[in-house]
N, C-alpha and C positions, 0 to 999 in steps of 0.2 A: 358716644363721643366718636369723632372721626378717627379711624385707625391711623396710627403713625406710620409714615413711610420711612424707609431707610435713608438717612441723610448722608451727604457727602461732607467730609471734614478736611480741613487743611491741617498742616502740622501742629499749629497752636491749639487745635481742638475745637475751633469755632465751627458751627454748623453753616452749611451753604445750601442753597436751593437754586434751581435753574430759573425760577420765576421770582417775581417780586415777593419778598417775605410778607409784606403787609397785605397784599392782595390774597396770598395763600391763607393767611391767618383769618381774614375776613370771610373767606369761603366756608369756614367751619361754622355750621349753623348754631351750635350752642354758644360759641363765643360771640357770634353776631347778635344773637338775641340779648345776651348779657350786656354787650356794648351799647346797643340802642336804648335799652331801658335805663341803664346806669347813667348814660350821658344826659338824658333828660332830668333824672333825679339830681345829678351833680350841679346842673344849672340852678335848680332850686336851692340846693345846699349853699352855693356861693352867694345867692341872693340873700339868704337868711344870715350867713356869716357876716356879710358887710352890714346888713341892717341891724343885727344884734350889736356889733361894735359901735355903730353910729348912735343907736338908741342908748346904749350904756354911757357913751360920751355926753349925749344931750341931757341925760338924767342927772349926771354927776359932775361933768367937766373935770374928772379926776383920772390921772394916769394910773393910780392905784386901783380904782374900781374897774378900769378897762382891763388891767392885768388880771384882776380877780375873776372877771367874767370869762376871759380867755382860759384861765386856769380851770374854771368850772366846766368848760366845754371839753377840754382836752385831757385833763388829768384823770378822770374816771377810768381811763384805759389802764392806768397803773393797777387799779383794784380789780377791774373786771376783765381786762385783756388776757392775762395768764389763765384765768379760769375758763374764759371762752376758748382759749387754745387747747386746753385739755379736753373740754367737751367736744370740740370740733375733731379731735383725734379719735374720739370714741363714737361720735354720731356723725350724721351726714352734714358736711359744711353747707350744702344747699338748703337743707331744712332750717339750720340756724340762721342763715342769711334771710330767708323768708320771714321768720318770726321777728328778728330784730329790726328789719326794715318796717314792718307793720307797727311795732312799738314806737319807732322814731316818728312815723307819720302821725300817730296819736299825739305825741308831745308837740309836734309842729302845729297841729290843729288847735291845741289848747293855747299855745303861745299866740296864734293869730286871734283867737276869740278874746283873750284877755287884753291884748293890745287894742283891738278894734273897739272894745267896750271901755277903753281908757281907764282901766283899773290896774294897769301894769306899773310896777315900781322896780327899783334896782334889785330888791331882795327876791321878789317873785321871778324876775328875769333870770337871776342867778340860779335859782332852784330849778326852773324849767330847763335852762341850758344844761345844768348838771344831769338831770334825768335823761335828756336826749343823748348827752355824751356818754352816759352809762350804757344805754342800749347800743349805740354805735361802737363803743369800745369793746363790748362783749362780742359783737358780731364781726369785728374787723379781722381777727385771725381766720375765721371761716371764709370771708370774702377773699382774702389773700391766698388761702390754700385752694379755694375753688378754681382760681384761674388756671392752675396746673392741670385740672381735670377737663378744662374746656378746649384745650388745644393740644396738638401733638408736640412732643418734646422739642423738635427742631424749630418750632415756631414760638417757643416760650418767650424768647427775647423780644420778638416783634410784638407779641401780645402785651407784655409788660410795658414796652415803650409806647404802644398805641393807647394803653390805659392812661398813661401820662398825657398823651396828646389830647384825648377828649376830656380828661380831668382839667387840663389847663385851657382847653377851649371853653369849658364851663367857667373856668376862672376868669377868662376874658369876657365872655358874654354875660355871665351872672352879675358881676359888679356893675356893668353898664345898665342892665335892667334894674338892678337894685337902686342905682343912682336915680334913674328915671322915676321909680316907684317912690323913693324918699322925697324927691322934689315935688311930685304930683300929688301923692296921697298919704305919705308917711310909711312907717315901718310895717304896719299891719298888712298892707298889700303884698309886700315881699314875703312875709310869713305865710300868708294864705296861699300864694303861688307855690311856695316850697312844699306845703302840705299836699297840694294836688300833684306835685311832681313825683312824689313817692309812688303814686299809683302805677306809673309807667314801669318802674323798676320791679315792683311786686308782680305785675302781670308777666314781665319777662322772666323772672325767676320761676314762676309757676309753669312756664312753657319749656324750661330747661330740664333735660333728663340725662343724668349722669350716674354712674355707679362708683361708690367709694371702694378703694382697694381694701380687701378683707383685713390685711395686717394692720391697717390704721385703726380698725375698730377693736382688735383683740389686744393690742400691746399694753393698754393702760387699764383694762377692765378690772384687774385685781388690785390696783394701786389706789391709795387714798389720793384725794385731790392735791394735797400739799406735796406728797411724794412724786406725783406725776409732774407737777409744776417744777419742782426742784430738779428732777431728772432732765427735763427739757432745758433748764437754765445751764446746768453743768455741761450737757452735750454741746450747747451753743457756744459757751465761753471757752471750752477746751478744743473746739474744732479749729483746725489749722487755718481755714479760710473764713469761716463764719464769724469766729471770735473777733479778728481784727476789723472786719466790716461792720460789726455791731458797735464796736468802740468808736469808729469814725462817724457812723450815723448818729450816735448819741451826742458826740461833740458838736456836730453841725446843728442838730435839733435843738440843743440847749442854748448854744452861743450865737448862732447865726439866724436861724429861721424865725425867731420871735419878731424880727423887723416887720414881717408881713402882718402880724397880729396887731401891731402898734401903728399901722398906717392911718387910722382915724385921727390919732393925735398929731401925726406929722402933717396931715392935710390941714388941720386947724392952726396949730401953733407955729409950725415951721414955714408953711407955704401960704398961710393966711387965707385958706379957701374953705370949702365945705364939702357937701356930698358929691358934687361934680368932680372935684379934684381927687377925692378918695376913690371914686370909680375909675378915673384915669390911671391912678397909680396901681390899683389892684389889677386892672386890665393890662397894664404894661408888664407886670410880673407874669400874668397868664400868657400873653403873646410870646414873650421870650421863651417860656417853658414849652409852649405848643410848637414853636419852630424847632427847638432842640429835640422834642419827642418825635416829630415827623422825620427828622434826619436819622435818628437812631432806628426807628421802625422800618425805614426803607433800606437799611443796610442789610446785606446778606448775612452778616455775622456781627456780633458785638464784641468790641475790645473789652475783655473782662479782666485785664491786668490791673493789679493794685495800683500801679503807677498812674494809670489814667483816672482812677477814682480819686486819688490824692490831688492830681492836677486840677480836675474840675471842682473839687472842694476848695482848693486854694483860690481859684477864680471867683467862686461865689463869695468867699470871705472878703476878698479885695473889693468886689463890687459893692457889697453891703457897707463896708467901712467907708468907701467914697460917698455912697448915698447919704450916710448919716452926717457927713461933714459938709454937704452942699445945701444951699437954700435957693438954688436956681432950678425951677421946676423942669424945664426941658432936659437938662443934664440928669436930673433925678430920674426921669422917666426912662432915659437910655440906660442908666445904671441898673434900674429895676429889671429891665428886659434882660440884661446880661446876667444878673443874679438869678432870675427865674430859669433861664436856660441852663446855667451851670448847676443849679440845684437839681433840676430834672435829670441831667446827664449823670450826676452822682447817684441819684436815687434809683434810676433804671438799672444802672450797672450793679449797684449793691444788691437790689432785690433779685435780679436775674441770676447773679452769681450764687446767692443763697439758695434760691429755688433749685438750681442745678446741682448744688453740692449736698443738700440735706437728704438724709434717709427718709423714706416715705412715712415711717411710723412716728417721726418727730416733726413732720412738716408744719402742722398747724401750731404746735408749741413754739417752734423756732420763729415762725412768722408772727406769732403773738408778741414775742419780744421785739421784733422789728417794728410792728405796729405800735407797741407800747412806747418805744423811743420816738416814733414819728408823731405821736399825739401828745404824750406827756412831756417830752422834752421842750417843745415850744411853749407849753403851758407854764412850766417852771421858769423858763427864761423870760417869758412875757411878764410873769408875776414880779420877778425880781427887777426887771428893767422898768416896769411900770411904776413900782414903788420908788426906784432911784430917780425916775423922770420927774417926780414931784419935787425933788430936791435939786437936781442938777440939769433939768431939761431933758428932752427926748434924745437929742443927738449923741451925747456922750455915753450913756449906757449902751446904746446900740453899737456905737463905734468901738467901745471897749470889748463887747462880746465878740465882734468880728475880729478884732485884733488878737484876743486870747485864742480864738479858734485857729487863726492863721499861725500863731506861734506854736501852739501845741500840736497842730497838724504837721508842721515842719519838723518838729522834734520827733514825733511818732514816725513820720516817714523815714527820717534818718535812722532811727532805731530798727525799723522793720525791714526797710528795703535797701537803703544806701550803705548799710554796714558791711 
């Protein structure tokens, strides 16, 4: 890893550098390899995510089943994420990332083969999505903890922000490619390209060479798995900064973020379109998020105050609420861009604050809780909203979730900050 240089700080404690933080971050070879491989893989991931949602909708025309498939993809993190966090605190996060990415590639290849052979049905699709979600959920704490080992401390905020940039660049490009694949040759093409995209990330991970801090390996060696998981949860929830951030992230994940998983239904039922409209909406979210991520990554220091986190969370909630209540596609695309940008601003600030505040021996376990909320929260929300959509339509459950998040966020802000 590139040795850290002594940063300059201003009175609020944010790090400053004399050069562009983004360029300085990209000059660090381990992070550059990670970024290049992961960006290719993420394009494939977003192609598959859009294609899975559309295939589930085509197979069933059911909001309930759409919610179940999203649940199967994201909820395994609840089971496997905390375990992965303990293992990553004991073993190399890099090794775990390599193994879990290889397992996810195998699952993607099986999904491609069964879809191409026209033997796929909603039950097989759900099982395969669950299996891949389990592999990625187990490996997510290791991937989140690994970023801290790839860059010097003063560049962590830029690295986290730029991760969001290329994640959302993939969210912008992937759905467009998925839409083209769905129109041209169906979901199997998107699944096959996703399986191939994993190769780039696995090669990048094999070329990265980092050493784990010794304390992160020793701290949990004599504890049972459950004891280590419980210790990490207690540490996170009682931490003066990490606890409130986790609560806010959970609220947004459950009540606001499911809108993105339900876009296939909006494309069909609300806007009367198909795969092309779905690709446009998914890309709008990604474009807004990418713009916000670039803005943060190019700042010399990030505003890590809780007030800014709550402000961006409020903007996201308002944008999703307005999106749910419109049937005019151009306005919906603009609102989705705003929502994507505000969600990324919130996510980058939350993750950077947690990474800088956590003790090294708890890093992977704390990040496993963050990852758990980011994956399982939307799964739970999409499941409930999908079921409700079959009774009340898509708009009202999504609007209600955003409204609840806005109200609870305002109350929590008042209790935590304004008192």
